[in-house]
C-alpha positions as CSV (number, residue, x, y, z in Angstrom):
1,M,136.2,108.3,74.0
2,V,139.1,109.4,76.2
3,D,136.6,110.4,78.9
4,A,134.9,106.9,78.7
5,L,138.3,105.1,78.9
6,L,139.3,107.2,81.9
7,A,136.0,106.6,83.6
8,L,136.3,102.8,82.9
9,L,139.7,102.6,84.5
10,A,138.6,104.7,87.5
11,T,135.6,102.3,87.8
12,L,137.8,99.2,87.9
13,G,140.0,100.8,90.5
14,A,137.1,101.9,92.7
15,L,135.5,98.4,92.3
16,A,138.7,96.8,93.7
17,A,138.9,99.3,96.5
18,T,135.3,98.8,97.4
19,G,135.6,95.0,97.5
20,L,138.7,95.2,99.8
21,L,137.0,97.7,102.1
22,I,133.7,95.6,102.3
23,Q,135.8,92.5,103.1
24,R,137.6,94.3,105.9
25,A,134.3,95.7,107.2
26,Q,132.9,92.2,107.4
27,K,135.9,91.0,109.3
28,D,136.3,93.8,111.8
29,R,132.6,94.8,112.1
30,L,133.5,98.4,112.8
31,L,130.7,100.9,112.2
32,Y,132.9,103.5,110.5
33,L,134.1,100.9,108.0
34,I,130.5,100.0,107.3
35,A,129.6,103.7,106.6
36,W,132.6,104.1,104.4
37,S,131.6,101.0,102.5
38,F,128.4,102.7,101.5
39,T,130.5,105.7,100.3
40,Q,132.6,103.4,98.2
41,V,129.6,101.7,96.7
42,G,128.1,105.0,95.8
43,L,131.3,106.3,94.2
44,T,131.8,103.0,92.2
45,L,128.2,103.2,90.8
46,A,128.7,106.9,89.9
47,L,131.9,106.1,88.0
48,L,130.2,103.2,86.2
49,C,127.4,105.5,85.1
50,M,129.9,108.0,83.9
51,A,131.7,105.4,81.8
52,V,128.4,104.1,80.3
53,G,127.2,107.7,79.7
54,F,130.4,108.8,77.9
55,M,130.1,105.8,75.6
56,A,126.4,105.4,74.9
57,G,125.0,108.8,76.1
58,F,123.5,109.8,79.4
59,N,119.8,109.3,80.3
60,G,117.7,110.0,83.3
61,A,118.5,106.7,85.1
62,L,122.3,107.1,84.6
63,F,122.2,110.7,85.8
64,R,120.1,109.9,88.9
65,V,122.3,107.0,90.0
66,M,125.4,109.1,89.4
67,E,124.1,111.9,91.6
68,L,122.7,109.6,94.3
69,G,126.0,107.7,94.5
70,A,128.7,110.5,94.3
71,A,126.8,113.7,95.2
72,L,124.5,112.4,98.0
73,I,125.4,109.0,99.6
74,G,129.2,109.4,99.1
75,P,129.8,112.6,101.1
76,V,127.1,112.1,103.7
77,W,128.2,108.6,104.7
78,L,131.9,109.6,104.5
79,A,131.2,112.2,107.1
80,L,129.2,109.7,109.1
81,G,132.1,107.3,109.2
82,M,134.5,110.0,110.2
83,I,132.3,111.1,113.1
84,E,131.9,107.4,114.2
85,L,135.7,107.1,114.2
86,I,136.5,110.3,116.0
87,A,133.7,111.1,118.3
88,R,134.2,109.9,121.9
89,Y,130.6,110.5,123.1
90,V,127.9,108.1,122.2
91,Q,125.3,110.9,121.9
92,V,127.3,112.5,119.1
93,R,127.6,109.2,117.2
94,F,123.9,108.4,117.6
95,A,122.9,111.8,116.4
96,A,125.1,111.5,113.4
97,W,123.6,108.1,112.5
98,L,120.1,109.4,112.9
99,F,120.7,112.4,110.7
100,A,122.6,110.5,108.0
101,I,119.9,107.8,107.7
102,S,116.9,110.1,107.7
103,Y,118.6,112.7,105.4
104,T,119.6,109.9,102.9
105,V,116.2,108.3,102.8
106,V,114.3,111.6,102.3
107,A,116.8,112.9,99.7
108,I,116.8,109.6,97.7
109,V,113.0,109.7,97.4
110,I,113.0,113.3,96.2
111,L,116.0,112.9,93.8
112,I,114.3,109.8,92.2
113,L,110.9,111.3,91.8
114,D,111.7,114.9,90.9
115,P,111.4,115.5,87.2
116,L,114.5,116.4,85.2
117,K,114.8,119.3,82.9
118,G,116.9,119.9,79.7
119,S,118.3,117.3,77.4
120,L,121.1,114.8,78.1
121,S,123.9,113.8,75.7
122,K,127.3,112.2,75.9
123,S,128.7,115.2,77.8
124,L,128.8,115.1,81.6
125,P,125.5,116.6,82.8
126,K,125.6,119.5,85.2
127,P,123.3,119.2,88.2
128,S,122.3,122.9,88.1
129,A,121.1,122.5,84.4
130,T,119.3,119.2,85.0
131,Y,117.7,119.3,88.5
132,D,115.1,121.7,89.9
133,A,115.6,123.8,93.0
134,L,114.6,121.2,95.7
135,P,117.0,118.4,94.6
136,L,119.8,121.0,94.2
137,L,119.1,122.3,97.7
138,L,119.3,118.7,99.2
139,I,122.6,118.1,97.4
140,D,124.0,121.4,98.5
141,G,123.0,120.6,102.1
142,A,124.7,117.2,101.9
143,H,127.9,118.8,100.7
144,V,127.9,121.6,103.3
145,V,127.3,119.1,106.1
146,A,130.0,116.8,104.8
147,V,132.6,119.4,104.4
148,I,131.9,121.0,107.8
149,S,132.0,117.6,109.5
150,L,135.2,116.5,107.8
151,A,136.9,119.7,108.6
152,A,135.8,119.7,112.2
153,C,136.9,116.1,112.7
154,T,140.3,116.8,111.2
155,G,140.7,119.9,113.3
156,V,139.7,118.1,116.5
157,T,142.1,115.2,115.7
158,A,145.0,117.6,115.0
159,W,144.3,119.5,118.3
160,L,144.2,116.3,120.3
161,A,147.4,115.1,118.7
162,S,149.1,118.4,119.6
163,K,148.1,117.6,123.3
164,Q,150.0,114.3,123.1
165,D,146.9,112.2,122.6
166,Q,148.4,108.9,121.3
167,E,145.3,107.7,119.6
168,A,144.7,111.0,117.9
169,A,148.3,111.1,116.7
170,E,147.9,107.7,115.1
171,L,144.7,108.7,113.4
172,L,145.8,112.1,112.1
173,I,147.1,111.1,108.7
174,P,144.3,108.7,107.9
175,V,141.7,111.3,108.9
176,A,143.4,114.0,106.8
177,L,143.4,111.6,103.8
178,V,139.7,110.8,104.2
179,A,138.9,114.5,104.6
180,L,140.8,115.2,101.3
181,A,138.7,112.5,99.7
182,G,135.6,114.3,100.8
183,V,136.8,117.6,99.2
184,L,137.6,115.8,95.9
185,M,134.2,114.1,96.0
186,V,132.3,117.3,96.4
187,S,134.5,119.1,93.7
188,G,133.9,116.3,91.2
189,T,130.1,116.3,91.6
190,R,129.4,120.0,91.6
191,G,129.5,120.3,87.8
192,F,132.3,123.0,87.8
193,L,135.1,120.7,86.6
194,P,135.7,119.5,83.0
195,A,134.7,115.8,82.5
196,P,138.2,114.3,82.7
197,L,139.0,116.2,86.0
198,A,135.7,115.3,87.5
199,V,136.3,111.6,86.8
200,I,139.8,111.8,88.2
201,A,138.5,113.6,91.3
202,V,135.8,111.0,92.0
203,G,138.2,108.1,91.3
204,A,140.9,109.6,93.5
205,A,138.3,110.1,96.3
206,A,137.5,106.3,96.1
207,G,141.2,105.5,96.4
208,L,141.8,107.8,99.3
209,V,138.8,106.5,101.3
210,W,140.1,103.0,100.9
211,Y,143.7,103.9,101.8
212,G,142.6,106.0,104.8
213,A,140.4,103.2,106.1
214,M,143.3,100.7,105.9
215,R,145.5,103.1,107.9
216,T,143.0,103.3,110.7
217,I,143.0,99.5,111.5
218,P,145.8,96.9,111.9
219,V,146.7,94.9,108.9
220,Y,146.1,91.2,109.2
221,D,147.4,88.3,107.1
222,E,144.6,86.9,105.2
223,D,145.2,83.4,106.7
224,E,145.0,84.8,110.2
225,G,141.2,85.4,110.4
226,Y,139.1,85.7,113.5
227,D,138.0,82.1,113.5
228,D,140.1,81.4,116.6
229,Y,138.0,83.9,118.6
230,A,134.6,82.4,117.8
231,G,134.6,80.6,121.2
232,Q,136.0,83.5,123.1
233,G,133.0,85.9,123.0
234,G,134.4,88.0,120.2
235,Y,132.2,86.9,117.3
236,A,129.8,84.4,118.9
237,D,126.1,85.0,118.0
238,E,125.3,85.4,121.7
239,P,127.7,87.3,124.1
240,A,129.3,85.3,126.8
241,T,127.7,85.8,130.2
242,G,130.6,84.6,132.5
243,Y,134.3,84.1,132.6
244,E,133.8,80.3,132.3
245,E,132.1,80.8,129.0
246,Q,135.1,82.6,127.5
247,A,136.6,79.1,126.7
248,Y,140.1,80.2,127.1
249,A,141.3,76.7,127.8
250,G,142.0,74.4,124.9
251,K,141.5,76.8,122.0
252,A,145.1,76.9,121.0
253,E,148.4,75.2,121.7
254,P,150.1,76.4,124.9
255,V,152.6,79.1,124.4
256,P,156.0,78.6,126.1
257,A,157.1,81.1,128.7
258,P,160.1,83.3,127.8
259,T,161.9,81.9,130.9
260,P,163.1,78.4,131.7
261,S,160.0,78.0,133.9
262,P,157.5,75.3,133.0
263,E,155.2,75.9,130.0
264,P,152.2,78.1,131.1
265,R,148.7,76.9,130.8
266,R,146.3,78.8,128.5
267,G,144.1,81.0,130.6
268,E,146.8,81.6,133.3
269,L,146.9,85.2,134.5
270,R,149.9,87.4,134.9
271,F,150.5,91.0,135.9
272,P,152.1,93.4,133.5
273,E,155.6,94.4,134.6
274,P,155.2,97.4,137.0
275,A,157.4,100.4,136.7
276,A,160.3,100.7,139.1
277,E,158.7,103.4,141.2
278,E,155.2,101.8,141.4
279,L,153.9,99.8,144.4
280,R,151.2,97.2,144.1
281,F,149.3,99.0,146.8
282,P,149.8,102.7,147.6
283,S,150.8,103.6,151.1
284,G,147.9,104.2,153.3
285,N,145.7,101.7,151.4
286,P,143.5,100.0,154.0
287,A,143.8,96.7,152.2
288,G,147.4,96.3,153.3
289,P,147.4,96.3,157.1
290,T,143.9,94.8,157.6
291,A,142.5,91.4,157.0
292,V,139.5,89.6,155.8
293,D,137.2,87.6,158.1
294,G,139.1,84.7,159.5
295,L,142.6,86.0,158.6
296,G,145.1,87.7,160.8
297,A,146.4,91.2,160.4
298,A,149.6,92.0,158.6
299,G,152.6,90.5,160.4
300,A,150.4,88.6,162.9
301,P,151.6,85.1,163.7
302,A,149.6,82.1,162.5
303,G,146.6,81.5,164.8
304,A,146.4,85.1,166.0
305,P,142.8,86.3,166.5
306,P,141.3,87.9,163.3
307,V,140.8,91.6,162.9
308,G,137.6,90.6,160.9
309,G,134.7,92.6,159.5
310,E,136.5,95.4,157.6
311,L,135.8,93.8,154.2
312,A,132.5,92.1,155.0
313,N,130.7,94.3,152.5
314,A,133.4,94.3,149.8
315,C,132.3,94.1,146.2
316,G,133.8,94.4,142.8
317,Q,133.9,93.5,139.2
318,I,135.7,91.4,136.6
319,T,135.9,92.9,133.1
320,V,137.1,90.7,130.3
321,Y,138.3,92.7,127.2
322,T,138.9,91.2,123.8
323,L,141.2,93.6,122.0
324,L,141.6,94.2,118.3
325,D,144.9,92.6,117.1
326,G,147.7,95.2,117.1
327,R,146.0,97.5,119.7
328,E,147.5,95.8,122.8
329,E,150.2,98.4,123.5
330,A,147.8,101.4,123.1
331,F,145.2,99.7,125.4
332,D,147.9,98.8,128.0
333,R,149.0,102.4,128.2
334,L,145.5,103.6,128.9
335,A,145.1,100.7,131.5
336,A,148.3,101.7,133.3
337,D,147.1,105.3,133.6
338,L,143.7,104.1,134.9
339,V,145.3,101.8,137.5
340,K,147.7,104.6,138.7
341,A,144.8,107.0,139.0
342,A,142.5,104.6,140.9
343,L,145.2,103.6,143.4
344,A,146.3,107.2,144.0
345,T,142.9,108.8,144.3
346,E,140.5,106.1,145.6
347,P,141.4,105.2,149.1
348,D,138.7,102.6,149.4
349,T,140.1,100.5,146.5
350,V,141.3,97.2,147.8
351,I,142.5,95.6,144.6
352,F,142.7,97.2,141.1
353,A,144.7,95.2,138.6
354,C,144.9,94.6,134.9
355,H,145.9,91.1,133.9
356,E,147.3,89.7,130.7
357,V,146.3,86.2,129.7
358,V,149.3,84.0,128.8
359,G,148.6,82.4,125.4
360,G,145.9,85.0,124.7
361,P,147.7,88.2,123.6
362,T,144.5,90.1,122.8
363,Q,142.8,89.3,126.1
364,R,142.9,91.7,129.1
365,I,141.2,91.1,132.4
366,F,140.5,93.8,135.0
367,Y,140.0,92.7,138.5
368,Q,138.6,95.4,140.8
369,L,137.7,95.0,144.5
370,F,136.3,97.9,146.6
371,R,135.6,98.1,150.4
372,D,131.8,98.6,149.9
373,E,129.1,99.6,147.6
374,A,129.7,103.3,148.2
375,A,133.3,103.0,147.1
376,F,132.2,101.0,144.0
377,A,129.6,103.7,143.1
378,A,132.2,106.5,143.7
379,H,134.6,104.7,141.3
380,R,132.0,104.6,138.6
381,G,131.8,108.3,138.7
382,Q,135.5,109.1,138.5
383,A,136.7,111.2,135.6
384,H,139.7,108.9,135.0
385,L,137.4,106.0,134.5
386,R,135.2,107.9,132.0
387,R,138.3,109.0,130.2
388,F,139.6,105.4,130.0
389,L,136.2,104.1,128.7
390,A,136.1,106.8,126.0
391,E,139.7,106.5,124.8
392,S,139.9,102.7,124.9
393,R,136.7,102.2,122.8
394,T,138.5,102.0,119.5
395,H,140.9,99.3,120.7
396,V,138.2,96.9,122.1
397,L,136.4,94.2,120.1
398,A,134.2,92.8,122.8
399,T,133.7,93.2,126.6
400,N,132.2,90.9,129.2
401,V,131.4,92.2,132.7
402,I,131.0,90.0,135.9
403,E,129.8,91.6,139.1
404,L,131.3,90.3,142.3
405,R,130.7,90.1,146.0
406,L,133.5,89.1,148.3
407,G,133.2,85.6,149.9
408,A,136.0,83.7,151.6
409,A,139.2,85.4,150.7
410,K,142.7,86.4,151.6
411,V,143.6,89.9,150.5
412,P,147.3,90.2,149.5
413,L,149.6,92.4,151.4
414,P,151.9,95.0,149.8
415,A,154.6,93.1,147.9
416,P,158.0,94.2,146.9
417,D,158.7,94.8,143.2
418,F,160.3,91.7,141.6
419,P,160.1,90.1,138.1
420,G,157.6,87.4,137.6
421,R,153.9,86.8,137.6
């Protein structure tokens, strides 16, 4: 009876944690939260079957659901969520999803259809005494893959954190907690622990998965949902196709500027404050002393003949990022490093700037202009751009890209550092 009461309490706790995690996954729509929601559902069903089995006696259906939930789906999808969170290459994440889905489907079919052996009672069944060789092999394989994946992800995160990777440092504790949950999950379903300890291990695993998941994402007030972003390309059914469709204007009350200047309009752009030693254009950048068609060179008096032609083939791109709430500082650090690297190592970059949107704290707009298609293509292959795209992925909710070709324009000259927009 003590085992049944303990399993019932663990079931209630796991059910609450599962509901909270599913609610968060519906709001944030992050794949690793969706994967961990499957883990939580599996653990909750397993604990419920334990509680019923301890009270009324185990049967084939209760045993199969318990094994499917806690011994198969739980560890496999926990490892899948960890890889989705940590891996910075889309090929790794795609392979993990492909393996997890295919392995789960095949194993579920076999574990449901394979006949059981032995008799079941109110005692917690041992898989080795109830399943034949093939189901046991599939469960063992799921546990081996899960443990190796969790250990590898934890090790990679710790190594990156030791290399001063800010994102890895922020994720290290949650990753370690989720990895511990995987160890408890495997320990509680192997049949080696007494019934009370097995229940505690599975219940603790459910709690750690929920707590670790909450530590990987910003905490929102429940009354501050994402409804305000429905018209900004974040959760619309169809993605926005241009800047004008982002509907930045009129979606919220204007936010007063921190200075006595007039109240800014929603949608107004401003540059982040540059560091004291930074220049808006590096020395030697050809955008400074030259001019666009119809505009005089730097320092030329009004009406002077144009230099003309240098930027006739200029092209570029506007990228609109909608960030996850609370990830602005981390994204801005990566953006600042990208801008520095682009201006220092890409001499044919005319303009490369990251804008903040006044009144839209989770919006960032990259404006990039290059001298020609060759410079634009070279930029796409730069290592610092690939690094930025990989490391900023977990901070970004939605992205909209607009390709540009330069028309009538006046390219700004190098400007001295001074506060303001």
